[in-house]
C-alpha positions as CSV (number, residue, x, y, z in Angstrom):
1,X,-0.1,0.0,0.0
2,X,1.1,3.9,-0.1
3,X,-0.6,6.5,1.5
4,X,1.8,8.9,1.3
5,X,4.8,9.8,-0.4
6,X,7.2,13.2,-0.5
7,X,8.3,15.7,-3.3
8,X,11.1,17.3,-2.8
9,X,12.0,20.5,-3.6
10,X,15.6,21.4,-4.1
11,X,18.8,20.8,-6.1
12,X,19.1,17.0,-5.3
13,X,16.0,15.8,-7.8
14,X,16.9,18.0,-11.3
15,X,14.3,15.7,-12.8
16,X,11.6,16.4,-10.2
17,X,12.4,20.1,-10.2
18,X,11.8,19.8,-14.2
19,X,8.6,18.5,-13.9
20,X,7.6,21.3,-11.6
21,X,9.1,24.1,-13.5
22,X,6.7,22.4,-16.4
23,X,3.6,22.5,-14.3
24,X,4.2,25.9,-13.0
25,X,4.3,27.0,-16.7
26,X,1.6,25.3,-18.1
27,X,-1.0,26.0,-15.1
28,X,0.1,29.5,-14.2
29,X,-2.5,31.5,-12.8
30,X,-4.6,28.4,-12.1
31,X,-6.1,27.4,-9.1
32,X,-5.2,23.8,-9.8
33,X,-1.5,25.3,-9.5
34,X,-2.3,27.1,-6.3
35,X,-3.6,24.0,-4.6
36,X,-0.4,21.8,-6.0
37,X,1.3,19.6,-3.1
38,X,5.1,19.3,-2.4
39,X,7.2,18.0,0.2
40,X,4.4,15.3,2.0
41,X,1.4,14.0,-0.4
42,X,-1.7,13.1,1.1
43,X,-4.7,11.5,-0.9
44,X,-7.0,14.0,-2.3
45,X,-3.9,16.5,-2.6
46,X,-3.0,17.6,-5.9
47,X,0.3,16.7,-7.5
48,X,2.6,16.9,-10.5
49,X,2.1,13.8,-12.5
50,X,3.8,12.5,-15.8
51,X,1.6,10.7,-18.5
52,X,3.0,9.7,-22.0
53,X,1.9,13.6,-23.5
54,X,3.1,15.6,-20.7
55,X,3.4,16.0,-16.9
56,X,-0.3,17.3,-15.4
57,X,-1.5,18.2,-12.0
58,X,-3.5,15.5,-10.9
59,X,-5.8,14.8,-7.7
60,X,-4.9,11.7,-5.6
61,X,-7.7,8.9,-5.4
62,X,-10.6,7.8,-7.9
63,X,-14.1,8.2,-6.4
64,X,-15.1,5.4,-4.1
65,X,-18.3,2.7,-4.7
66,X,-21.6,4.5,-4.8
67,X,-19.5,8.0,-4.1
68,X,-18.1,6.9,-0.7
69,X,-14.4,7.5,-0.1
70,X,-11.4,7.3,-1.9
71,X,-9.4,4.5,-3.7
72,X,-5.9,5.7,-3.8
73,X,-4.3,2.5,-5.0
74,X,-5.1,-0.6,-7.5
75,X,-3.4,-4.0,-7.0
76,X,-1.3,-4.7,-9.7
77,X,-2.2,-8.7,-9.6
78,X,-5.9,-7.5,-10.5
79,X,-6.1,-3.8,-11.6
80,X,-6.1,-5.5,-15.6
81,X,-9.5,-7.0,-14.6
82,X,-11.3,-4.9,-12.3
83,X,-13.9,-2.9,-13.9
84,X,-12.8,0.3,-12.0
85,X,-9.2,0.1,-13.1
86,X,-9.7,-1.9,-16.8
87,X,-9.8,0.9,-19.1
88,X,-7.3,2.9,-17.4
89,X,-4.7,-0.1,-17.2
90,X,-4.9,-0.6,-20.7
91,X,-4.8,3.3,-21.9
92,X,-4.6,5.9,-19.3
93,X,-1.0,5.0,-17.1
94,X,1.0,7.4,-15.4
95,X,4.2,8.0,-13.2
96,X,4.3,9.5,-10.4
97,X,7.4,11.0,-9.4
98,X,8.7,10.8,-5.8
99,X,11.7,11.5,-3.5
100,X,10.6,8.9,-0.9
101,X,7.2,7.4,0.4
102,X,6.0,6.4,3.7
103,X,4.8,3.1,5.3
104,X,3.9,2.3,8.2
105,X,4.7,-0.7,10.2
106,X,2.1,-2.1,12.9
107,X,2.5,-3.5,15.7
108,X,-0.5,-4.1,18.0
109,X,-1.9,-0.5,18.3
110,X,1.7,1.1,17.8
111,X,2.2,2.4,14.3
112,X,5.9,3.3,13.2
113,X,6.2,5.4,10.0
114,X,9.3,5.0,7.8
115,X,10.7,6.7,4.7
116,X,11.6,4.2,2.0
117,X,13.6,5.9,-0.7
118,X,15.9,5.0,-3.8
119,X,19.2,6.4,-4.4
120,X,17.5,8.7,-6.8
121,X,13.8,9.8,-8.2
122,X,11.0,6.9,-7.3
123,X,9.3,6.8,-10.5
124,X,5.7,4.8,-9.1
125,X,3.4,3.5,-11.8
126,X,0.0,4.6,-11.7
127,X,-3.4,4.7,-13.4
128,X,-5.4,8.1,-14.2
129,X,-9.1,9.0,-15.4
130,X,-11.0,12.1,-16.2
131,X,-14.9,11.6,-15.0
132,X,-16.9,14.3,-16.1
133,X,-17.5,15.8,-12.7
134,X,-14.0,16.5,-12.0
135,X,-12.0,19.3,-13.6
136,X,-8.9,17.3,-12.9
137,X,-7.8,14.0,-13.8
138,X,-7.8,11.8,-10.8
139,X,-4.8,9.1,-10.2
140,X,-3.8,5.8,-8.4
141,X,-1.3,3.7,-7.3
142,X,-0.1,0.6,-8.6
143,X,1.3,-1.5,-5.7
144,X,2.3,-5.2,-5.4
145,X,3.9,-7.3,-2.9
146,X,6.7,-5.8,-1.1
147,X,10.1,-7.4,-2.0
148,X,11.5,-9.4,1.0
149,X,13.9,-6.6,2.5
150,X,10.8,-4.4,3.4
151,X,8.5,-7.0,3.8
152,X,8.6,-6.8,7.8
153,X,7.3,-2.6,7.5
154,X,4.2,-3.9,5.5
155,X,2.8,-6.7,3.0
156,X,2.5,-4.1,0.1
157,X,4.5,-1.6,-1.5
158,X,4.1,0.7,-4.9
159,X,4.9,-0.6,-8.4
160,X,8.6,1.1,-8.6
161,X,9.9,1.4,-12.3
162,X,13.3,1.3,-13.5
163,X,14.4,4.2,-15.5
164,X,14.8,2.0,-18.6
165,X,10.9,1.0,-18.2
166,X,9.4,4.5,-17.9
167,X,8.7,4.7,-21.3
168,X,7.5,1.0,-21.6
169,X,5.1,1.7,-18.6
170,X,3.4,4.7,-20.4
171,X,3.3,3.3,-24.2
172,X,1.2,0.1,-23.1
173,X,4.4,-2.2,-23.8
174,X,4.7,-3.6,-20.4
175,X,2.1,-5.9,-18.9
176,X,1.3,-6.6,-15.5
177,X,3.2,-9.8,-15.8
178,X,6.3,-7.9,-16.6
179,X,6.1,-5.4,-14.2
180,X,5.9,-8.3,-11.4
181,X,8.9,-9.0,-12.8
182,X,10.8,-6.0,-13.0
183,X,13.2,-5.3,-10.6
184,X,12.6,-2.0,-9.0
185,X,16.2,-1.1,-7.5
186,X,17.9,-0.8,-4.1
187,X,15.5,0.3,-1.4
188,X,16.3,2.3,1.3
189,X,14.3,2.6,4.4
190,X,14.8,4.7,8.0
191,X,12.0,4.6,10.8
192,X,11.1,8.5,10.9
193,X,8.6,7.9,14.1
């Protein structure tokens, strides 16, 4: 699962800065830009997302069943077949750029927050849609079973794409089976509270 992630601003992540520059110019003067979130991103926040055409601002979360709640993640194992995600899986894919994401380890009633990152930008695989009632597209993050190194924190994790698979994901050349076989790269983690 992925319930929060982090968009850094600074010299360490030049590719994220370029995405932020693009959306700042493309959405200049819009209310969406004034609501764009950097730093820690929560469900329902507006954030920069990459589509096959260009970076766009999108809101995190599909509307839940019968209009109740938000769906923020989609399971890789079932997204291609589930009615809520099937069309998006085949043609409306996106990348969610981040410096890191957060996950919580539960021990009874106690929760411990972990920061999980790579040595560079994380590109999480996602799906997007534009319902008629919305002014901005909506996105969800694809998740998969956690790799063994971080499985003690949570049993799920985002689908993290290596740089050489970004275009293949966006273009539709990678299916669920190929995504499961991709190595996401070395992940580093630390407890942050």
